[in-house]
N, C-alpha and C positions, 0 to 999 in steps of 0.2 A: 444399226448402222452407227456406226462414229458420226459426229458431228463433222462437217466439210470445215478443213482449215481454211479461213478467210482468205491466207495468203494467197492460197492455191486456185482460186477463183480467177478464171481470164478477165485480162482487161488491158487498157492502153499502156503500153511502155513496157510490157513484159512479155514473155513467152514461157510458155507451163508445159513441164512433162510430168504428168503424173505418174507417180510408182504405185505398184502393182499392192492392192490390200493384201494382207495377211489373214489368213483365215484359220481359227483355232476350232476343230470340231466339237459338236456338243457331245456330252457325257451323259449316258443313261445308264442308271441302275435300278434293277426289278428289284421289287419287293421279296423280302425272305419270308416264305409262309412255312408255318407246320400245318399239316393237314389242311383245315379249313380257315384257319387265324392267321393272320399277317402278323409276323413278330416285328419285322422293321421294315417301316415304310419305303417305298423306291422314291425315287428324285430324278431329275436332269440337272445336269449344269448346262445352262445355256451355251450356244456357239458364240466366239467372239470374233468379230471382224475388226482388224485392228488397220486404221488409215496410216499407212507408209510415208505420207506427205508427199512432196513433189521436189522437182528442180525448177529454180525460176532463173531463166536468162534477161537481165533488164536490157532494154535498149540503150543505145550510146551513140553519141554525137560521131560522124566520120572522123577517123584517126584513132578511134578509142576500141578498147574490148571491154564490152558491158560486163558488170557486176554479175557475179553466180551467187544464189541461194539456195541449199537444200535445206528445206524447213525440217524442224526438228518433228520427232513422232515418240509415240509412248505405247508400249505395252501394257494393258491395265492389270490390276492385280485379279486374282482369282481364288475361289473360296470351294471347297470341297465342304458342304454343308454337315450338321452334325445329324445324327440319328440316335434315336432311343428305342431302347428294345422294350416291347410291350410287357406290362404286369411285373416290370424289373426296374432298379435304380441304375442299370447300365446304361451309358451312355457313350456313344462314339464320338469325340470331340469334333469339331468343326476344324479344318485346317485351310488357312491362308498363305498364298505365295503371293509376295510383294510385286509390283508392277516396276516397269524400269524405263527409262529415257534416254532417248538418242537425241542428245541438244542438236539445234539448228549449227551450221557452217556456212561460211562466207567467203568469198573471195572477191576483192572491192575492183572496181572498174580503174583499168588503167591505159594511160592515154601516150602517144608516141609525140614527142618534142624534140625539136630541133636543137642540139647542143653544140657551140661551137662550129655550125654551118653543117653538121651531120646529123644524119635521122637514123638513131639507133633502133635495131630490131627490138621489138618489146615482148615481154612472155606474161601473161597472165597465168599464176600460179594454177595449178591444179589444187581441188579439193575433195576431201573426203568424209563423208560423216559413216563413223564407225558402227559396226553392227553391236547389237545387243542383244542378250537373250534372257528370258525369263524361265528359271528351272524348272521342271518338272516335280511332282510332288505326290504324296499318297497319303490315305488315311488308312493305317493299320485294319484288317479285318480281326476276326476272332469265331469263337464258336460258344453259341447260347443255348442252352438246355438240348444239345446234339444239333442244332441247328447252325451251317457254317454261314458265317458273314464274311464276305467277300472283302478283300483289300480293294480300294477305290484309288484310280491313279490318273492324274491330271498330266498330259504331255507338257514337255518344254514347248516354248515358241520362241521364233526368233526373228529380229528384222536385219536383213543381211546391210553388208557394206554398200554405201552407194557413193560413187566417184563420177568425178568430172575431170576429164584430161586438162592438162595444160593447153593454151592456144597461144598462138604466135601472130603479131602482126609485122608483116616485113613493110620496107619503106623504100624508096628512092623519088628521085626528081623526075619530073615529066621531062621528057627530052625536048631541047629548046627551050625550056621555059623553067628556068632555075629558082623561079618563086613560086612554083606550083609543086606541092607534096604530093606523092601518093603513096597510100596506106593500101595494104591488100592482107585480108585475114579474116576468117570465119564467113566465107562464102559472099564477101563482099570488097567492091574496091572504091575507094573515097578520094577524091581529088580535091585539095584543100588549096584554095586560094586566098590571099590575105586581101582584108577589106580594104586596106590601101591602096592596092592594085587595081581594085575595082571600080572605087568610089572615091568622091572627095570628101573631106572631112564633114561627118553629121548628114550625109546625103544619101540616096538611095538610087538616084539614076546613075546608070552604068556610064562611066567614060568612055568616049570613043578608042582610047589606046589601051582599052580593058578587050576590046574585041579579039585581039591576037592570043591571049591566054584564054579565053573562052573558047575560041575556035579551034586550039590544040586539044583542050578537054573533049568537046563535042566530038573531033575525029577519033580519038582514042575510044571512046565510048562506043562510036557505030562501027569502028573496027571489031570491037571484041563482043560488045553487047547491044546489037540495033535494036532488039524488041525488049530491052530489059525494064523494069521499073527503075525510076530515079527519086531520090529525096535531095532534096535543095535546103539546106539547114543555112541560117543565120545566126551568127553569135557576135557578141561586143564584150568591152570590158567593162569594169565596174565603175566609171567614171560618170556623176551624173545620176538623173533618177533612173530608178529600176525600171518604173514602167513604160519611160521614154525609151530607156535602151530594149526592151523587149518588142515593142512597137518598131523601132528602127531595124531589129534584126527582123521583122517578119516582112519588112517591106523590101529588105534587100534580098532576101530569099526569094521574094515573088518577081521582084525585079528580074533576077539571073533566071528565074522559071520562064518568065514571059520572055525574055531574051533567047533562051533555048527552042521555044515553041515557035516564035516568030522568024528569027534568024536562022535556025539550024533545022526547022521543021520536025522535032520531035514532037510525037503526039500528046498531046493536053491530057490524055487519059492515063498516060503512063506517069506522070509527073506530080508528086507531092511537096509541098513546103512546110517548114517548120523553123519559127524562130525561137532561138533559147536564151536570148539576151544575155545577162553576166552569169546565167546559172552554170553552164559547164565550161569554165577556162580551160584552156589546154594546159596552161601553167600558172602558178599563184599572180595575182595582180599587185606586185612589189616592185615594179619597175616601169618604164616607159618602153622599155623594149618589150618585156612579157606582156604589155597591155595591147601591143602592137601584133603580138602573136595571136592574142585573143579575138582581135578583131578579123572574124576572118568567115567565108561562105564555103561549105563543104558540100559537094555534089557525090551523093553515093550510088554507086551499082549494085543490085543484086546479082550474085552470079550463078547462085543456086536456088 
């Protein structure tokens, strides 16, 4: 069996789709005999199991489409061994067919960013790992002292194309809440509330006037997916110490989750939280306006 690709091992932050292995069957060649004497020894070319790799979809913050990676894969070389004719100088030389590689391909994460008050629809490009083939080969046979030595054939092997379709992220504003963005795509709905709407600067206590926005989000979730699992994410900009920003984002995510549980009566068992700190900005931290967009809390609902 081929060694398992470490990229294809299940783990946090990614979803794995294993691609089916390709099997090249064994080839068994019987010995060539003349009477009781073996003229040419028999042999077996072992079967080959080719690991076709996997498709990895990486988790992404709400309002983003996660990166895709189709791992590389290889069809190894194969050899028809040499054979020697007993009591003769005749040698049927080994024949080797070289291996081929299908390189990994990627489609990066894309996020939806408001531009001039408009939230454009964002598309993550599809990606294809082109198939590759190892050609078949043969070792010619012949005739020795009236005994026929058969031609030995090795069949072709192919890794087929692997493709991931494009994905779209639709956007709109939450009705009645022009500062709350709603993103829909890949079986998720994400509600994005600016941190400055929910919290005072450097704080993680929800302001009393933030209740209206959170209540509007809760009503939409209850109306569409009352029993769905929710993930509450906190994000900050790049100002200050990264460790402090991570902790602040975690506290803000937890504060919103606690509010949903205590005030809106969502089951605690259906809510998880995660703080990203400054690691996943929606836009580059190149201006005060951009930093404001990166300070946000995202409530994501799985719809499938």
